[in-house]
N, C-alpha and C positions, 0 to 999 in steps of 0.2 A: 545815772547817765542814760540818755535816751538811745535806743537801738535804731539802726537804720536798715536792719534786715532781720526779719522774724519768720518763723514757721507757723502757719495758721493753726495747726492742731494744738499748739501750745498756748494759744490765746483763749481757748474755750475755758470759761470759768474764771478768767482773770477779773479782778476788781476794776471798776471804773471810778475814778476819783476826780473831784473838782479841784481848782487851783489851791484851795485852802486845805486839801488833804482829806476832805470828807468823802466817804464812799457813797456813790449815787446809784450803783447797780453792778451788774456783772456781764461779761461778754457771753453771748449765746452762739453767735456765728459771725462770719465775715462775708460781706457781699462783694462779689466780683462782677465787673462788666466786661463782656467779651467784645473784641473789636476785630475787624476783618483781617488785617495784615500785621498788626502789632500785638504785643503781649497783653493779656487781660490786666486790668487795673482794679485795685480795691477801691470801692466807692464809700465804704463805711462799715459800721458794725451794727448788728442787731444786739441790743442790750436789754436785759431784764431789770426793771426798776421796781419800786415798792408795789405790792399788790399783784405781782406776777405780770405786770403790763410789759409788753414788748414794744420798744420804740427804736427808731433809727437814729444812729449817731454818725453823721457824715464824717469822712476821714479828714475833711478840712477843719473840723472842730477838735481834732486830736492834736495836742501839743507835744506829747511824748508817749512813747511805748517803752516800758522798762520791764524787767523780769517780774511777772506776776501782776502787772498793773498797766492800765491805760489812763493817761491824764488828759482831761478835756479843758477847754477854755471856759467851762462853766455854763455854756449855752446848750441846753438840751430841749429839743422839740418833744413835748409830751403827747403829741398825737400818736395813736396806735400805729405800729408799723404795717405797711402794706407793700408787698413785693411787686416791683415793676417787671415788665416782660423781658427786658434785656439784662436783668440782674440775675445772678446765680449764687446760691448759698454754697460756701466752700465746704462746710462740714456735712451738711445734709445732702448735697448734690454732686460735689466734685470729688471728694475723697472716695476712693473705691472705683472710679471710672477706669476703663481700659484705654491705653494709649499704644500707638505703634512707634517703636524706636526706629527712626529713619535710617540709622547706620546699618542695621541688619534686618529690618522689616519684621522684627519679633515683637510680640505683645508684652505689655507689663501693666501693672496696676498702680495707680497713684495712691501712695500712703500718706503723703504730706507734700506741701510745697511752700516755698519761701516767697515772701513779698519784700521788695526792697525799695527804699526811697531814692528816686532819681534826682537829678539836678533841678527839675521843674517842680519838685515837691510831691510828685505822684508816687503812690505805692504800687509797684509793678510786679507781676508774677515773673520770677527769674529762673529759679531752679526747682526741679521736682525731685522728690525722693520716691523712687518707684521700686516695685518688687516684680521680678520675673516669675513665670510659672515654676512650680517645683519640679524637680527631676523625677522622671519615671523610675530611675534606678534607686532613688531614695524617697519613697512615697511618704514617709513620715517626717521628712525634713522640709522646712519652708524654703521657698525659692530664694535665690540671691537678690540682694538689693543693690541699688546704685543711685547716684545723683546724676541727673541729666538736665541740660539747659532747655528752657521752654521751646526754643526754635529747633531743637533736635528731636521733637516728638510730634506726632499727629494724634490729637485727642479724639476719642470716639465719643461724641455727644449725641449720637443718634439712638443709642440703646441704653437708657438709664436702668433697665432691669438687669443689665450685665454688670452692675456695680458690685464691688466686693464688700459684703457685709462685715467681713472680718476687720477691715480698716475702720468702718464706722463704729464697730464695737470697741476698738481701742480708743477712739476719740471720746466715748462716753463712759469709759470703764470706771472712772472715779466719781461719777455722779451718784448722789443718793437716790433711792427709788422714786421719791416724789419729783425730783428734778429730772430724772431719766424719763418719767412719764410725760412731763412737759415737753422734753426734747423729742420724744417719739411722736407726739401729736403734730409736730411740724413736718414730719416726713411724709413723702408720698406713700400710698398704701403698700406698694410692692417692696419698698425699702423697709417699711415697718415690719412686714412679715419676714423679710430676709434677716433683719436684725434679731427678731424674736427667735428665729431658727438657730442663730449662733449663740444666744445667751445660754448659760448653764441653767439647769432646772430651778435651782434656788433663786437665782437672779430673776428669772422669768416669772416665778411665783410672786416675788416682791413687786415686780412691775405690774402684773395683772391686778394686784390688790389696789394699785393707785390709778389705774386707767378707767375712763368712763365705760359704760356698758357696751356701747357699739364697738369700740376698739377691742374690748375684752373678747367679744363674740367673734370678731374677725380673726383674732389670733388663735383662740381655742379651736375654732372650726377649721383652721388651716393645719392644725397638728394632727398627726395620726393618734389613734385612740390610746396606745400604750404610753406615749410621751405625755399626752394630755392628762392621763390619770396620774402619772408620776408628779406632774406639776401641781395638780389639784391637791394631791397628798400633802404638799409643802405649804399650801396656802392656809390661812386661818380658816377654821370650819365655817364661820359666818360669811366670810368673803367668798369661799368656794360655793357655799349654798346659794348665795345671791347670784353668782354667775350661772350655776347649773339650773336655776329656776327659769332662766331664759333660753335654755337649750330645748330641743325637742325631747319628749319623754323617752323616746327610744335611745337617743344618744346619751342622755343623762343616765339611764339605767345601765347602758353598756359601760360607761366610764366608772360608775359605782362598783360594778362587778370586778373591774380591774384594780380598784384602789385597795389600800390597806383596810382590813375589816373594821378596825376601830375608828379610823377616820371616816369611812363610808357610813358607819352607823351614826356618828355625830351629824353628818350632813343629812341623812335620811330623817333624823329627828327634827332638824331645823326646817326641812322642807314641808313638814306637816303644818306649819304655821303660816298665816298670811304674811306677805313680805314686810308690811309697815306696822308690825306689832312687835312687842317685846320678844316674843318667841322667834320671830323671823329675823330680828336684828341682833340677838344676843350671841355672845360667845359661850360655848359650853365648857370652857377651860379656865375659869377663874381660880384664884388660889383659895383652897378650902382647908381648914384646920379643925382639930378637935378642941374642946374647951380647955383640956389640960395641956395643950401645946404651950411651950414656953416662948417668951419674946425672942430669945436667941434662935430657936428653931424656926419661928415665923420669918425672922429677918433672913435666915439662910435660904428659905424658899423664895423670898423676894429678890435675893441677889442673883438668882440663876440667870444666865445670859439669855436664855430663850424667852424669858418673861417680858412681855411688852410693858413699857413704862406706865401706861394707863391702868394695866392690871396690877402693877406692883404698888399702887397707891393705897391698897387695902387688902385685908384677908377676911374671908367670910368664915364664920364659925357655925358648924352644924353638928347634929348627931351623926353617928356612922350610918352608911359608908361616906367616904370623903372624896368621891369622884362623882360627877353628875351622871344620872340624877342622884344627888347626895341625900343624906338624911334630913330630918326636920331642921329648918333654918332657925338659928338662935340669935344671930346678930353679926355685927361687923366691927373690926378694929382697924382704924386708919393708920397708915404708915407713920404719920407724925406722932401719934400717941405711942406707938411702939418705941420710938426714940426717947421717950420721956421716962420709961420704966426700966428697972434692972433686968438683965438677961434671964433671970430665973422666974420672973413674974409669969403667971398663967393667964392665957387669953380670956378665960372665963370671967376673970375679975375686971377686965378692961372693956367689956362689950358695950357698943353703942346699940342698944336694943330699941331706941326710939325711931331709928330709920326704918320706915316701913318698906318691906319688899313689894314688888309689883307682880301682878298676874301676867302669865304668858300672853294673854290676849289684849293687854294694855296697848292702846293706839299710840303712834309716834308723837302726836301732839301732846298727850299727857306726859310722855317721857321727857320731852323738851322742857315742859313746865316744871317737872319735879327736879330735874338736874339743875335748872336755873334757880329755882326757889331755894333749894337747900345747898347750893354751891358744891355740888358733887361731881365726881368724874365717872362714877359707875353706880348702877342700881342693881340689887339682887333680884333675880326673877324666880318665882316659885310656881309650883303646880297647885292643884286644888287641895292637896294634902299638906301644903306648906313645905314640900321637899324642894331644896335648891336645885334648879335645873340649868342655871347659867347666870350671866350678868350682862347688862347692856351698858356699854361705855360711851363716853362723850364722842369718841371718834366714830363709833358705830352709827351715830345719828347726825353728825356734823355735815356730812356730804348732802344729806337730804334738806338741810337748811339753805344750801347754796344753789344758785342757778345751775341747770344741767351743763352749761358750757363754761363753767368757771375756770377750767384749765385752758380753754381756747383763747384765741385773740379777739373774739367778739365780745363786746361789752354790752350788757343789757342796759 
């Protein structure tokens, strides 16, 4: 059954379907048009279709809004979305704004608002869900919430920097890091920085790994050194090294001094190499085993939650020690091969020794060719004495094959 009244924050991420029930995209935001004396109306949705393209879906082409889904009449303009001056994004720009409650002249923050279909078929802003400031007597408690009608508040649209990042945070709480990064790129700079401030360290680390270089630098330069160091500790060493390579040498050294010694040492090693070489791109934390490790033991290492899927695709076998820089490289055993042998089988009997490791100074062009030629997801990286020092994975190099603005709305 189609709803006639919905709250906009609940629409983010909803699937968009054609009349045949085929999914054509997902909702990113709701566009509102402000009018002088009457309530704002929804003009349509920003939706993301295949290839991360953002397009505009007019509200007039929506035939139904149901829990978790928006149904269209099947007509979608594939031209890339461009915001017009009188339109405002509900999630990126309205949620978190301050309003004055006309009844008592007190301020509150918009946490959500309802749009309702009127007799003319327009979707009008009707009711706002707002939160009052927290009480000074209870500093750790959130302020009280209430529902108010649109006509009972005066909205502050003059100071977007005063928007509450906590509400924006709740609107994007369920997004995966890659989708969060795409959403963040739509925000004005001040809101992006405010959102980054509210994210916990682990979530912020995940976000930074997904963002382009310019936005990474804006956020990390806005953080005080202690927090920046804690976030960098949680990033993959290769991603953290890429970011720190773009900082001033003084700031990079200050952050390294504050970081965990082991993490800092990994990053220092990576910073020794040129950015677009195997040494500069590699992760120093592949799965490394001894030749007498059993299949069961190797699979247990792969199953660890913190192991990235691309690193779980294979285990590298070396002489001792078994942490980078490890001992002499012996070979690799791919995950699929582990599944074909009994748990007691030793890795030394399963080695793929034909896969040649690459030197730390191998350029990125050669890495691309090797990964493509041999259908691999990772390549072992060795030093001059054939000690394993890391692995270059396909996701380490994929971003470098894409245009710089591949996350943005500009199409090359």
